[in-house]
C-alpha positions as CSV (number, residue, x, y, z in Angstrom):
1,M,36.5,-37.1,-48.4
2,P,34.3,-34.9,-46.5
3,R,35.6,-32.1,-44.2
4,K,34.5,-33.0,-41.2
5,A,36.3,-36.6,-41.7
6,R,40.0,-34.6,-42.6
7,S,39.6,-31.8,-40.3
8,R,37.7,-32.6,-37.0
9,P,41.1,-35.1,-35.6
10,L,43.0,-31.9,-36.4
11,V,40.9,-29.4,-34.4
12,D,40.6,-32.1,-31.4
13,D,44.1,-32.4,-31.2
14,R,44.6,-28.3,-31.3
15,H,41.9,-27.9,-28.3
16,A,43.3,-30.8,-26.6
17,R,47.2,-28.9,-27.1
18,L,45.6,-25.4,-26.0
19,G,44.3,-27.1,-22.7
20,G,47.3,-28.3,-21.8
21,Q,49.3,-25.8,-22.4
22,R,47.2,-23.7,-20.8
23,L,47.1,-25.3,-17.5
24,T,51.1,-24.8,-17.7
25,L,50.9,-21.3,-18.4
26,S,50.1,-18.1,-15.0
27,R,47.7,-15.8,-15.7
28,S,50.5,-13.3,-15.9
29,A,51.8,-14.7,-19.2
30,S,51.4,-13.0,-22.0
31,V,50.2,-15.5,-24.5
32,A,47.6,-17.1,-21.4
33,K,45.1,-14.3,-22.7
34,P,44.8,-15.2,-26.7
35,I,44.3,-18.6,-25.5
36,D,41.3,-17.9,-23.1
37,C,39.6,-16.3,-25.4
38,M,39.8,-19.2,-27.9
39,L,39.1,-22.0,-26.2
40,R,36.5,-19.7,-25.1
41,R,35.2,-19.1,-28.6
42,W,35.8,-22.9,-29.6
43,N,31.9,-23.8,-29.9
44,G,32.0,-21.4,-32.6
45,F,35.0,-21.7,-34.4
46,A,34.1,-25.5,-34.3
47,T,30.8,-24.6,-36.4
48,V,33.3,-24.7,-39.5
49,L,33.2,-28.3,-39.3
50,D,29.5,-29.4,-39.5
51,D,28.1,-26.2,-41.1
52,G,29.6,-26.0,-45.3
53,R,28.8,-22.6,-45.6
54,A,30.8,-21.2,-43.0
55,C,34.1,-20.0,-44.0
56,L,36.7,-19.6,-41.4
57,S,38.5,-16.6,-43.7
58,T,36.9,-13.1,-42.8
59,K,37.8,-11.7,-46.6
60,A,34.4,-12.1,-48.1
61,A,32.7,-9.5,-45.1
62,E,35.3,-7.3,-45.9
63,R,35.0,-7.3,-49.8
64,A,31.6,-6.6,-48.5
65,L,31.9,-3.8,-46.7
66,R,35.0,-2.1,-48.7
67,G,31.9,-0.9,-51.5
68,F,30.5,1.8,-48.0
69,A,33.7,2.6,-47.3
70,L,35.0,3.5,-51.1
71,G,31.4,5.4,-50.9
72,R,32.3,7.0,-47.9
73,K,35.3,8.2,-49.1
74,A,34.0,9.6,-52.5
75,W,31.0,11.1,-50.5
76,R,33.5,13.3,-48.8
77,R,34.9,14.6,-52.0
78,V,32.6,16.0,-53.9
79,K,30.5,17.2,-50.8
80,R,33.7,19.9,-49.9
């Protein structure tokens, strides 16, 4: 079964629940800001359903950047 068929109902349910919860919260509620942020970025989040290349995890990007960070640290040791 494709990802879209399994995940779409779950994602749609989550969107409806977040929208419903947000309507019951005041602006000063501690969870209002994160919910607003998620709802604003919802289309980008839901891209994972339509594009099989998209991933919800940031691990691949972090691994790609790790080499630069390690190189920078090693360069400081050599330079001193």
